[in-house]
N, C-alpha and C positions, 0 to 999 in steps of 0.2 A: 476782576481780570484775568481769567487764564493766561497761561505761559505760551500757549500756541498764538492766542489774540495777540498779545503784546510781541511777539514774533513777526505777527504778521505787520503790524502796525510801524516796525524798525525797518521792513521790507526784507526780511528774512524769512519767509514762511513757505512750505511748499504749499502744491497746488491738493496736496490731502490734508492738509493742513487746514486750509480754508473748506474743503469738500464735508471735512468733519464738525466745522462750525456751522456749517449750511444746515447739516440735518439735524444738529442737535437743538439747535434755536429752533426750528421747525415741530421738532419734538415736543421740545417743553412746553412750546404755545398751545400745541394740538391737547396735550395733556391739561393745562391749565381749561381750556377753552371746554374740553369733556365733563371735566370736575364742576367745571361753573353750569353747564347743563343739565347733568345727570345727575352725580355723584357728590358734589356738595361738604366734600371732603376739608375744604379748605376754608368755610364759613367762619369758622372758630379763629383760625390764626388772621382773615379780616376784620374780623371784629375786636379782637385781643389788641393787633396793631395798629388799627383806626384810633380807640380808644388810650392807647399808650403816646400817641403823636399828638393826639389833643390834650393830653395832658402836659405837654410841652409849653404849649401857647404863652407865650410872652411879646408886647408891642416891639420890641426887638427886633425878636427872631421873626415876626410874623410880616416885617418889613422886610429884613435879608430875603424869605420863601417867598414872598410876592414877588422883588427884585427878578430873582432866579427864575420864576413860573412865567414872568411877561419877557423874561430875554427869548423863549422859544412861542412866544403868540404869534396869532395870524400876521401881522402886519410888520415885526422888527422882522421874522422868518423872512416873509414875501422882500422885503427890501435884502437882505443879508442875501438870499440866494439871486436878488435883481445882477446888486452889484459883481456877485462871482459869475455868473452869467455873463454879463457885460467882460469883464474881464479876459474869460476866457473864449470869446470872438474875437475881441483884440488882439490875442496872443493867436488866433487862429487856430484853437486846439479843439476843432472839430470832436474828435474823438470823445475828449474828457469834456468837452460841453455837453455830448448825449447821452455819459455816466449819469452825470448832476441831474442833469432835468429828469430823467428817468428817474433816478433815485429819488428824487423832489415832487416825485407824482404819484409816489409810495401813497399820498396823505389819501388819495382815494379808496385804496384798500381797507385804510384804518376808518373811513368814513362810511364804507359799504357794511363792516364787520357791526360796527358801532348802530346799524339800522337791524342788521340782523338777531340781536342779544337784548338787546334794551333794556339795558340792566340802568336799572336806579342810581345816581349816586350816593354817600355816605348824607345821614340827615344832617351832621355838624358841620357840611359842607361848610365857609367862611367867607366863599366869593361867589360872584351869579357865573352861574354853568348853565346853559340850555338844552347841550346836546346831552345823548347818552353816553355812559362811564366807560364800557367796556369795548377794545383795550385804549390806553391811557395816550392819547396822540400827540401830547408834548414828549413822553419818554419814547414813543415810537419815531418819531420826526426829529427827536436830538439824536438820538443813535443814528440815522440815517445822515443828518448834515452834517455833524461834527466829526464821523468817520469816514463820510467821501472829503471833508478837509482834511484827514490825516493823508487820505491815500493821494490827494490831488496837488498837494504842497508840501508835505514832509521834505522830500527829496529835492527843492527847491531852496532851502535851508540846511547851509553849508555849515554853521558853524552847529559842535557837536552837541553842546551843550543847550543851545536855542533848540534844536530839533523835538530831543529829550522833554525840555518843559512845553513845547507846544503839544508834541503827541500827550503828555500827561493831562494837559487843560483839557485837551480833546476830548479824554477817558473822563474824568472826572466829572467835567460839567453837563453829562448826560445821567451822569448818577445825582446830582446834587437837583438836577430837574425834575428827575423820578421822583427823590425826598421830597421836594419841594410841594410837591402834588398832592401825595401822603398828608403831608403837612396841614395844610389848606383845607384837607377833605374834600378835594375836588375827587380824588379816586379813591378805590379799594386796594391795597396792597397790591391786590394778583393783578389788576386792572397795569399797574404798572411794573411790574415784571413780566406781564403779557407783552406790555409795550414795549420794554426793552428786547425782549426777544425774537417778537414780529420784524420789529428794527433790524436786528442782525441778519435775519433770516432776508427781507429784501435787502438789503447792501450786499450781502455776498449773491444773490441771486441775480442781480443787476450787472457785477462785475463776470461771474460766472458764464453768464447772456452772451455780454460783451467782446469774453475773450474768445468765445467760440465764433462771434459773427466777423470779426476782423482777424 
């Protein structure tokens, strides 16, 4: 993660920093999207990286990657999100409730893009997946979910060490989720990278729109 993103996480970013991340993340996603449709320059990168991760597979590492991947599967994500929404309702934080709900509804965008692209998953996938591959919904939703946690809860943590630890965990987990999807053969690397940056774009877009409305 770059310095601007880290300063945002610590509550020190300027609006120009957020705009920069919003634009950069959109551009990177569009470039990957365009390459997948028209240019195919990244095909060798996808194939080589896929084979590299397949060569790392062993029972212990596979069990760990399955655990990380399942962390953001639909059922746990729905449960976690429902708990947070109920908490925000209990606290009568209407604005934060709206931000979190709209942020999580970004899953509809990812599903729509999948239907447009129709990209097949890697042949060496070792888990059961029935949807298309691009972009990675796990990577996309992991960025949105954990960055929303940072946005909503970092300032509630008064202990500086615990705050830094909380932020670090919320940054590392989306990275691990994406890596787990590549390792399991559920996605090509560019699916995951596109999912990360699409997630960043949606997250900052939600915050941007919310700031303009309120």
